[in-house]
C-alpha positions in Angstrom: 39.1 31.2 24.1 37.0 30.6 20.7 39.0 32.6 18.9 42.3 32.0 20.7 41.4 28.0 19.8 40.4 28.5 16.3 43.9 29.6 15.7 45.9 27.0 17.6 46.4 28.5 20.7 46.8 26.5 24.0 46.3 29.3 26.5 43.0 31.0 27.4 41.7 34.7 28.4 41.9 32.9 31.9 45.6 32.5 32.0 46.0 35.8 30.6 44.1 37.1 33.1 46.3 35.3 35.7 49.4 36.2 34.4 49.0 39.8 34.2 47.7 39.0 38.0 51.3 37.6 39.0 53.0 40.7 37.4 51.3 42.9 39.6 51.9 41.2 42.5 55.8 41.4 42.2 55.5 44.5 41.0 56.3 44.2 37.1 54.4 47.0 35.3 56.4 47.2 32.2 55.0 44.7 30.1 53.4 44.5 26.1 50.1 43.1 24.7 50.4 41.5 21.5 47.4 41.1 19.6 47.1 39.5 16.0 43.9 41.4 14.0 42.8 40.2 10.5 42.3 36.5 11.7 39.8 34.2 9.4 36.1 34.5 11.0 36.5 37.5 13.6 34.1 40.0 13.1 34.4 43.6 13.7 32.2 43.7 16.7 34.5 40.3 18.1 38.0 42.5 17.3 36.7 45.6 19.1 35.5 43.1 22.2 39.3 41.9 22.0 40.1 45.5 22.3 37.8 46.1 25.0 39.0 43.0 27.0 42.2 44.0 26.8 41.3 47.1 28.5 39.4 45.1 31.3 42.4 43.4 32.5 44.7 45.5 33.3 42.7 47.4 35.5 40.8 50.1 33.0 44.0 51.7 32.5 45.2 49.7 29.5 48.7 48.0 29.4 51.8 50.1 29.2 52.5 48.9 25.2 50.0 47.3 23.3 51.0 46.1 19.6 48.6 44.8 17.1 49.7 42.8 14.3 47.5 42.3 11.1 47.4 38.6 10.3 49.3 37.4 6.8 49.4 33.9 5.7 52.0 33.6 3.4 51.4 30.9 0.4 51.9 27.1 1.8 50.9 27.9 5.0 48.5 25.7 6.9 45.9 27.4 8.7 
């Protein structure tokens, strides 16, 4: 939650867990998780924890599709 708040996201980890639970309840098994790497102040250990959480919240199987995007801050972007 600290990382999500730091980058201005309004959702929290539990929101993701709840959303995935709802998807499973309605039988939707084709979804994607998108993660952003290279966030300022996020250590390699914290990034590894993020990847582990992606497995944990998907019952240890991993999501059907996982995308990772490297953060690129363009000039004049407020961050």
